[in-house]
C-alpha positions as CSV (number, residue, x, y, z in Angstrom):
1,M,99.9,146.5,96.1
2,K,97.9,145.2,99.1
3,Y,95.4,143.6,96.5
4,Y,98.2,141.3,95.1
5,L,99.1,140.1,97.9
6,F,96.0,139.3,99.6
7,F,94.7,137.3,96.5
8,A,98.4,135.6,95.9
9,L,97.8,134.3,99.7
10,F,94.3,133.7,99.5
11,F,95.1,131.3,96.4
12,V,97.8,129.6,98.2
13,M,95.4,128.8,101.3
14,N,92.9,127.1,98.8
15,V,95.7,125.2,97.1
16,L,97.0,123.7,100.4
17,S,93.4,123.1,101.7
18,A,92.8,120.8,98.7
19,Q,95.5,118.6,99.8
20,Y,94.8,118.9,103.8
21,G,92.9,115.7,105.3
22,L,93.9,113.6,102.4
23,D,96.8,111.7,103.6
24,G,95.7,108.9,105.6
25,F,93.5,105.9,106.1
26,W,90.6,105.1,104.4
27,V,87.6,103.0,104.5
28,G,84.6,102.2,102.6
29,E,83.0,100.6,100.1
30,I,83.4,99.2,96.7
31,I,80.4,98.2,94.3
32,T,80.8,95.6,91.4
33,K,78.7,94.1,89.6
34,D,79.4,91.1,91.9
35,G,78.3,93.0,94.9
36,V,79.5,95.2,97.3
37,F,82.7,94.6,98.8
38,R,84.4,96.3,101.9
39,I,87.9,98.3,100.6
40,E,90.2,100.1,102.5
41,M,93.1,102.5,101.2
42,T,95.8,104.5,102.5
43,L,96.9,107.3,100.8
44,E,100.1,109.5,100.9
45,I,100.4,112.9,98.8
46,N,103.5,114.5,98.3
47,D,103.0,118.1,99.3
48,R,105.3,119.5,96.4
49,S,104.5,117.5,93.3
50,W,100.8,116.3,94.5
51,V,102.0,112.7,93.5
52,S,99.8,110.3,95.6
53,T,100.9,106.6,96.1
54,G,99.2,103.9,98.3
55,Q,97.4,100.6,98.5
56,S,94.2,99.4,98.8
57,V,92.9,96.3,100.3
58,V,89.5,94.7,98.9
59,Y,87.6,91.9,101.4
60,L,84.7,89.9,101.1
61,K,83.5,89.7,104.8
62,D,87.0,89.1,106.7
63,R,89.0,87.5,104.0
64,V,91.0,89.6,101.7
65,I,90.5,89.5,98.2
66,E,93.0,91.3,96.9
67,K,96.1,94.1,97.5
68,R,96.9,96.4,95.0
69,V,99.4,99.4,95.1
70,F,98.5,102.6,93.1
71,K,100.1,105.7,92.0
72,G,97.8,109.4,91.2
73,K,97.6,112.8,91.1
74,L,95.7,115.1,93.2
75,Y,94.5,118.0,91.1
76,S,93.4,121.8,93.0
77,D,89.3,121.0,92.8
78,R,90.1,118.2,95.2
79,S,89.9,115.8,92.7
80,I,92.2,112.4,92.7
81,S,92.9,110.5,89.9
82,L,94.5,107.0,90.7
83,V,95.9,104.0,88.9
84,E,96.7,100.7,90.0
85,I,100.4,99.2,89.3
86,L,100.7,96.0,87.8
87,P,104.0,94.3,89.1
88,E,105.8,93.0,86.0
89,N,105.8,89.2,87.7
90,E,102.0,89.3,88.2
91,E,99.2,88.8,86.0
92,R,95.6,89.9,86.9
93,S,92.4,89.7,85.1
94,F,92.2,93.5,85.1
95,V,93.6,96.7,86.4
96,R,91.7,99.6,87.7
97,K,91.8,103.4,87.6
98,Y,89.8,105.2,90.1
99,Q,88.1,109.2,89.9
100,L,87.4,110.4,93.1
101,V,86.5,113.7,94.6
102,L,86.6,115.0,98.2
103,D,83.3,115.8,100.0
104,R,84.5,117.7,103.1
105,T,82.2,118.8,105.7
106,S,82.5,119.9,109.5
107,S,81.8,116.5,111.0
108,S,83.7,114.1,108.5
109,S,85.5,113.7,105.0
110,K,84.5,111.7,102.5
111,L,85.9,110.4,99.1
112,K,83.2,109.7,96.2
113,G,83.6,108.6,93.0
114,F,84.1,105.6,90.3
115,W,86.6,103.3,89.4
116,Q,86.9,101.3,86.1
117,E,88.8,98.7,84.1
118,I,91.9,99.8,82.0
119,V,91.4,98.2,78.8
120,T,93.3,98.8,75.4
121,D,90.2,98.6,73.3
122,P,87.9,101.8,73.7
123,L,84.9,100.3,72.1
124,A,85.1,97.3,74.7
125,T,81.6,96.5,75.5
126,K,83.1,94.0,78.8
127,R,84.5,96.9,81.1
128,Q,84.2,96.1,84.6
129,I,82.8,99.6,86.5
130,G,81.7,100.4,89.3
131,L,81.2,103.3,92.5
132,L,83.4,104.0,95.6
133,T,82.8,105.6,99.2
134,L,85.5,106.1,101.6
135,H,85.3,107.8,105.0
136,K,88.5,108.9,106.6
137,R,89.4,106.8,109.5
138,K,90.5,108.7,112.6
139,T,93.6,107.7,114.2
140,G,93.5,105.9,117.1
141,V,90.1,103.8,116.5
């Protein structure tokens, strides 16, 4: 009986540790075919459903290029899938989908991954793609 309790507690701790430290403000760079841009993301993850919501802001130098709202899901392997939500009254050139993985060390946390344009044609040759690296900004900075 002790073993069952130990494994159940171990499993719960692993699941909870995947969410730990992801809420908050992340800063980094987004790489596109047009260059490297600064990006800021705010992640909010629901503890029960593991649904994530937030906002991303992309900058060129100090000028805001775009602000987008996204929703997504956190998985037990510390990966996150995010999709931008397009408002009904707004038309944009494309909507991004992000796939990120948490890389946590004793000194810092990083989200690394890639993004791609959502297209309806799976064989489209003109899909925009890129890389993304984010660092957790500490509060009070």
